[in-house]
C-alpha positions as CSV (number, residue, x, y, z in Angstrom):
1,M,-1.0,0.1,22.1
2,D,-2.0,3.4,20.0
3,Q,-4.9,3.9,17.9
4,S,-2.8,4.3,15.0
5,A,-1.0,0.9,15.7
6,V,-4.4,-0.7,16.2
7,R,-5.6,0.7,12.7
8,A,-2.3,-0.8,11.5
9,L,-3.0,-4.1,12.4
10,S,-6.6,-4.4,11.8
11,F,-6.5,-5.7,8.2
12,G,-5.4,-9.4,8.7
13,A,-9.1,-10.2,9.9
14,Q,-10.2,-9.0,6.7
15,A,-7.5,-10.4,4.5
16,A,-9.6,-11.8,2.1
17,T,-11.9,-8.9,1.3
18,Y,-8.7,-6.8,1.5
19,E,-7.1,-9.0,-1.5
20,A,-10.6,-8.8,-3.4
21,S,-11.0,-5.1,-3.5
22,R,-7.5,-3.4,-3.4
23,P,-6.1,-2.5,-6.9
24,T,-2.8,-3.3,-7.9
25,Y,-0.1,-0.7,-8.5
26,P,0.7,0.8,-12.3
27,R,4.0,-0.5,-13.6
28,P,5.4,2.7,-14.5
29,A,5.6,3.9,-11.0
30,I,7.5,0.9,-9.9
31,D,9.8,1.4,-12.8
32,W,10.1,5.0,-11.6
33,A,11.3,4.1,-8.1
34,L,13.8,1.2,-9.5
35,E,15.5,3.9,-12.1
36,P,18.3,4.4,-9.6
37,V,19.4,0.8,-9.6
38,R,18.5,-0.4,-12.9
39,D,22.1,-0.6,-14.0
40,R,23.1,-3.6,-11.4
41,V,24.1,-6.6,-12.8
42,G,22.1,-10.0,-12.1
43,N,18.6,-10.2,-10.5
44,L,17.9,-7.2,-8.2
45,R,17.2,-8.1,-4.4
46,I,14.1,-6.4,-3.5
47,A,12.4,-6.4,-0.2
48,D,8.3,-5.7,0.0
49,V,7.9,-4.4,3.5
50,G,4.3,-4.1,4.5
51,A,3.7,-6.5,1.8
52,G,0.0,-7.2,2.9
53,T,-1.6,-10.0,0.6
54,G,1.1,-9.3,-2.1
55,K,-0.5,-6.9,-4.2
56,L,3.0,-5.2,-4.8
57,T,4.7,-8.3,-4.3
58,R,3.4,-10.1,-7.5
59,L,4.4,-7.1,-9.8
60,L,8.0,-7.2,-8.1
61,C,8.3,-10.8,-8.8
62,E,7.6,-9.8,-12.6
63,V,11.1,-7.5,-12.3
64,T,13.2,-10.1,-10.6
65,T,13.1,-13.4,-8.8
66,G,15.0,-11.8,-5.7
67,V,11.8,-10.7,-4.0
68,V,11.3,-11.0,-0.3
69,A,8.2,-9.9,1.5
70,V,8.0,-8.6,5.1
71,E,4.7,-8.3,7.1
72,P,3.7,-7.5,10.4
73,D,0.4,-8.5,10.5
74,P,-0.2,-13.1,10.9
75,G,-3.5,-12.9,9.0
76,M,-2.3,-10.9,6.1
77,L,0.8,-12.7,6.0
78,S,-0.8,-16.4,6.0
79,H,-3.0,-14.9,2.8
80,L,-0.1,-13.5,0.9
81,R,1.7,-16.8,1.3
82,T,-1.3,-18.6,-0.3
83,V,-1.8,-16.2,-3.3
84,V,2.1,-15.5,-4.1
85,S,3.3,-19.0,-4.9
86,G,6.9,-19.9,-3.5
87,I,7.8,-16.3,-2.1
88,V,10.2,-15.8,0.8
89,A,8.0,-14.0,3.4
90,H,8.7,-13.1,7.1
91,E,6.6,-11.5,9.6
92,G,8.1,-8.5,10.5
93,R,8.2,-4.7,11.0
94,G,10.0,-1.8,9.1
95,E,11.6,-0.6,12.2
96,S,13.1,-4.2,12.8
97,L,13.3,-6.0,9.4
98,P,14.1,-9.6,9.8
99,L,16.9,-9.3,6.9
100,P,20.7,-9.0,6.8
101,D,23.0,-5.8,6.9
102,H,23.3,-4.5,3.2
103,S,21.4,-7.5,1.5
104,Q,18.9,-5.6,-0.7
105,D,19.1,-3.3,-3.8
106,A,15.5,-1.6,-3.2
107,I,13.2,-1.7,-0.4
108,F,9.3,-0.9,-1.3
109,Y,6.6,0.0,0.9
110,G,3.1,-0.1,-0.9
111,Q,0.2,1.5,1.1
112,S,2.6,0.9,4.4
113,W,5.4,3.6,5.3
114,H,2.9,5.8,6.9
115,W,2.3,3.0,9.7
116,T,6.1,3.4,10.6
117,D,8.0,5.2,12.8
118,Q,9.6,7.0,9.9
119,E,12.7,8.0,11.4
120,L,13.6,4.5,12.7
121,A,12.2,3.1,9.7
122,S,14.6,4.9,7.3
123,R,17.3,3.7,9.7
124,E,16.5,0.4,9.5
125,A,16.1,0.4,5.6
126,A,19.8,2.0,5.5
127,R,21.1,-0.9,7.4
128,V,19.4,-3.3,5.1
129,L,20.2,-1.6,1.7
130,R,23.6,-2.0,-0.3
131,P,25.1,1.3,-1.0
132,G,23.6,2.9,-3.5
133,G,20.4,1.2,-2.9
134,V,16.9,3.1,-3.1
135,L,14.0,3.0,-0.7
136,G,10.7,3.2,-2.8
137,L,6.9,4.5,-1.1
138,L,4.1,4.1,-3.0
139,W,0.3,4.8,-2.2
140,N,-3.0,4.5,-4.3
141,I,-4.8,7.3,-3.5
142,R,-8.4,7.6,-4.9
143,D,-8.6,10.5,-7.2
144,T,-11.1,13.1,-5.7
145,S,-11.1,15.7,-8.3
146,V,-13.9,13.3,-10.3
147,P,-17.0,14.2,-8.4
148,W,-18.2,10.9,-7.8
149,V,-15.4,9.8,-6.5
150,A,-15.0,13.0,-4.1
151,R,-18.8,11.7,-2.8
152,Y,-17.9,8.4,-2.3
153,M,-14.7,9.0,-0.4
154,E,-16.8,11.7,1.9
155,I,-18.9,8.8,3.1
156,Q,-15.9,6.7,3.8
157,R,-13.8,9.3,5.7
158,D,-10.1,10.0,5.1
159,S,-7.8,7.4,5.5
160,D,-4.4,7.6,7.4
161,A,-2.4,7.6,4.4
162,E,-4.8,10.0,2.7
163,R,-4.3,12.5,5.4
164,A,-0.4,11.9,5.5
165,I,-0.1,12.6,1.7
166,A,-2.4,15.6,1.6
167,N,-0.6,17.1,4.8
168,D,2.8,16.4,3.6
169,G,3.2,14.1,6.3
170,I,5.7,11.6,4.2
171,R,9.5,11.8,5.2
172,I,12.5,9.8,4.4
173,H,15.1,10.3,7.0
174,A,18.9,10.2,7.1
175,P,21.2,8.7,6.1
176,F,19.2,8.7,2.8
177,A,19.7,11.6,0.3
178,A,17.0,14.1,-1.0
179,T,13.7,12.2,-1.5
180,E,12.0,12.5,-5.0
181,R,8.4,12.5,-5.9
182,A,6.3,11.7,-8.8
183,K,2.5,10.9,-9.4
184,F,0.9,8.4,-11.8
185,R,-2.7,8.8,-12.9
186,W,-4.7,5.6,-13.8
187,S,-7.8,3.9,-13.8
188,A,-8.5,0.6,-11.8
189,P,-11.7,-1.5,-13.2
190,T,-14.5,-2.4,-10.3
191,T,-18.2,-2.8,-9.7
192,P,-20.3,-1.4,-6.8
193,A,-19.7,-4.9,-4.9
194,G,-15.9,-4.2,-5.2
195,L,-16.5,-0.5,-4.0
196,R,-18.5,-1.9,-1.1
197,N,-15.6,-4.5,-0.4
198,L,-13.0,-1.5,-0.4
199,A,-15.2,0.4,1.9
200,Q,-14.6,-2.7,4.5
201,S,-11.3,-3.1,3.9
202,R,-10.4,0.2,5.3
203,S,-8.6,0.8,8.7
204,H,-11.4,3.7,9.6
205,F,-14.1,0.9,8.7
206,L,-12.5,-1.9,10.9
207,T,-11.9,-0.2,13.8
208,A,-15.0,1.6,14.0
209,P,-17.9,1.1,16.4
210,Q,-21.2,-0.9,15.0
211,S,-23.1,2.5,14.4
212,E,-20.3,4.1,12.2
213,K,-19.9,0.8,10.0
214,A,-23.8,0.9,9.7
215,R,-23.7,4.5,8.5
216,I,-21.0,3.7,6.3
217,L,-22.9,0.9,4.8
218,R,-26.3,2.8,4.3
219,E,-24.7,5.5,2.9
220,T,-22.9,3.9,0.4
221,E,-26.0,2.0,-0.6
222,A,-28.0,5.1,-0.9
223,F,-24.9,6.5,-3.1
224,F,-25.2,3.5,-5.5
225,G,-28.6,3.9,-5.9
226,Q,-28.4,7.8,-6.7
227,M,-25.6,6.8,-9.3
228,G,-28.0,4.2,-11.0
229,W,-25.7,1.4,-10.5
230,D,-26.8,-2.3,-10.4
231,S,-24.3,-4.8,-8.7
232,D,-22.8,-5.5,-12.1
233,T,-22.2,-2.0,-13.2
234,A,-18.6,-1.8,-14.7
235,I,-16.8,1.1,-13.3
236,D,-13.5,2.7,-13.9
237,L,-11.9,3.9,-10.5
238,P,-9.6,6.8,-10.6
239,H,-6.4,6.6,-8.8
240,T,-3.3,8.7,-8.7
241,T,-0.3,6.6,-7.3
242,H,1.7,9.0,-5.3
243,C,5.5,7.9,-5.5
244,F,8.5,8.5,-3.3
245,R,12.0,7.6,-3.9
246,A,15.4,8.3,-1.9
247,V,18.9,6.8,-2.6
248,L,21.3,5.6,0.1
């Protein structure tokens, strides 16, 4: 298994930490992604792929009752089934979805498309989508134009997702039409404890040697001290949600 695959499957052991520390998504980003299929009659059929602990799944369930979740990591999938009551959830990967042909109006990936073989996952999404269906990709990226966020993220190191976004590494392949992009800026409430948990939920930390984990935790605590934050300080963590959509 290559290092990217190891990182992709590193989250399950820390599913509870991931659930507690990762932010939700702004509803306008979801509404934007769904614009191409808003005129469809009846409940939309939406698949959330790489669903993790269900952060995006829960918001999609507010849009329609026809949501199905797909997640490759058994630990994350087990947690999702606990926190999202009654959800239909399958173990599976974006390159081989456990879903019938032409069964979905939309497929979402939240924080997960960069873990796929993007060409294979594009073809598989096209198999599962109904004609005119939409593929929507979302990433919450910390807003490093804010100086304190830039320092916090410097300590944590860039993630695979951040590198992919920064280096224009996100692709939706044929048979989809041209990819559209949008950005949504917002802030998520947190605390120093939440930022500590966020650091420990990231793939770089989870797959790092003990010396690197110790460095991250040591420098993170020193940073909190420099900011004058105690454990209960209320913090708004600014994000930019990067959105991509393509219509079949």
